[in-house]
N, C-alpha and C positions, 0 to 999 in steps of 0.2 A: 459471599461469592456467589453461593447458591441462586439467590435471587438475582443478581445480573446474568445469572445466566437461564432463570424465566422468561426473564424481562425478553433478555437478547432474543429468547426461540418464540417471541410472542411475536415480535417485530420483524422478526423475521421470515415468521410463516404469513403474516399481515400486511406486508412493506409496500405491496401494492394498494393497500385500501384503508388505509392511516389517513387517521384525518390531519395528523400534523405532520410532514414529511421529516422524515429522519437528517441532520448531517454527517458529512463525511466531516473527518476529523485531518486537523493539519497537527501533526509532533511540534511544540518547538521548545530547541535544546539549548547546552549548553555547551561554550568549549569556544564559538566563537565563529561555528558553523553559520551558513544562513541557511538557516529554515524557511524563510521568505521566499525562497528565488524564484517560484515560479506562479504569483498571482493570480495568474487567469487558469489555471490548469484546473484546478479542481474543479472551480466554476462550470467549466467545460464538460469534462467527463461528466458530471451531474448532470447535464442538460442532454447528453447524450445517450446518458445510463436511462433517463428519464422518455427519451425516444424512443430508443431501442429494445427495453430489458423492461416497460413499463414501470418502473421504481417509483418511486414518490422519495428523492431527495430535494433537499434544500437547494438552493446554488450558490449560497453564499456560507462557506465552510465552517468548521467551528476550528479555531484555534485553541489549540491543549498545550501543556507545560507535561513536561513526563513525569515529572513526579507530584503532580494533582491525580485529587481523588476523582474529581472530572473526564479522567481517559474510560472510567467505566460506563460514561454516557456516550461512548463509541464504538462498536461491531467491527469497525475499518479506520485504522490509523494508517497515512500518508508518512512519509517523512523524505525531506530528500535535502540539496544542498551540495554546495564546494570545498567546504573544508571541516574544519575539528568538530568531531563530538565527542564528548566527555559526558558519562554519568559517573554519580555519587549512588554510594552504596542504596542509600535508599532510594534512588529512583531508580538503581534496576530492580530492586525488590518491588518495587511497585508495579514496572512494566512487566516482570515474570509475573506478580498475581494477576495482574490484566490477560497477561495471553493463558494463564491456564486456567479461567475462568470463560475462554470464550473470545474473547478480542482477538483482533491478527493485527499482524505490522505488516506495510508495504514501504520498501523500502528501495530509494531509485540514486543509485550514483549521477549525478548533476556534473562529475567529474571532479575529482580533490576529495570525496567523503569516502573513497573506500580503504586505503590505512586506516579507520577510525572504526568501520564497520565491527570487523570481525572481532577485537579486542573490547568493545561494548560489547559485546552480543555474547560473549564469555561471561561478561561482570552479571550477565542476567540469567542464561543456562551452562553453566562452570561443564557443566555435564554432554552440552549438544554441538555437533558442532555446523557449520556451514556444506553443505550438499549440494550437489550440481543436479537439477530436477530431471529427467529424463523430458526425451519428447513428447513421449506417452503420459505424460501425466495430464490429468484431467484439466487443471488449471489454463494447458495451452487449445481444450477443444469443450468450448463451453459453447455460447452461439457461433463464437466466429473458430474457425479453424485454422490455428497455425500448426501445420507440420513438422516446422524444421522450429521451433520454440519462437523465443523473440525478436521482433522486427528491428531493426537497424533504425534508430531516426539520425542521429550524429557521427560525426567520426568523431576519434579522437586520437586513439593510439592505432588505427587500424587491425582492432582486434573483434573479433564475433561477439556478437552480445551474448551473455549468460545470463540463466534465472538461477537463483540459487534460494536454499531453503531449508527452514528450521524443524524440524517433526518433532513433535514433543508428545508421547503417548500416543502414535498412529497419527498424529493431527499434525496437519502443515499451520505453524502459525504465523512464519514470519517467511513472506518471499522477498530476496531483494536481486533488485533486477540491475546488471553493471553492463557498464558499454552501450547502453542502450537508449538513454535520454528519453525514458515515456515522457514523464512529466512535461521537457521541452516541447516533444511532440503534442503534448494537447491544448498549448497555451493558443492563444488569438493568433491568426496566421499571420500578423504585423510585426511580433514580437523576433519569428525567425525566419518569417517566410518558408518555410518547408514546402513541397512540394504536395499538393492535395492528397495522394496515395499516401505518402509517409502521415502525415497527419492524421489521413482516417485508419491506418491501422495501427498510430498507435493509440487511440481513441477505441478501436475495437479490441484492441491485447486490454486496457484500462478498462473496460465493459465486462472482458469476461474474468479478468482478477477481482470484479466487483461481484461476480452472480458468480464466481467459484465460493467466495465469502462469506454471503448472504444463502447459498445452499449447503453450506458446511460447516461454519466456527462454531455452531452452537452446541454441535455433536460434544 
């Protein structure tokens, strides 16, 4: 785990100048949920971050199973879907070790995932509870300023979007975006045909998450 922290620290310090681009990770999980729901979203987020944040991210994300040791190759994991997420004890322990070691998990409820998120995360960190992050949290105030928290990309139940977090030893290790559909907003225009301002807001909030992770996850 210490080696992972050192590698991650080096990569984050030198992200803009790395010879080999870094990949964002897409979490592959069991239970029947469609982890593959937004196939163009991370590609577009990577391109936007490379342009606006001067990162060096590969266009194609890496797909990695939650129980695989390969998750330690990714400082940022994104998870989405509409359905069931089930974690075995071994998978929960693997994810916990990854997050303890400096990794970061972003969960984006694509409508239908919510009933399974909290029980699954309780398997990972039984002692922790998701808390709603205040609008003053730094994740909303990176390159782009979101004084009212998450942007609302798609309507489902006419509820305001909320950002929840798991805080482990003072560090945000998991950011859960609910009633927001950030990943849908990152997708190609032809997929959802979102208004340009919503597409841009989604990408800007995504860039904030990436910038926050690259600035804080190794600490």
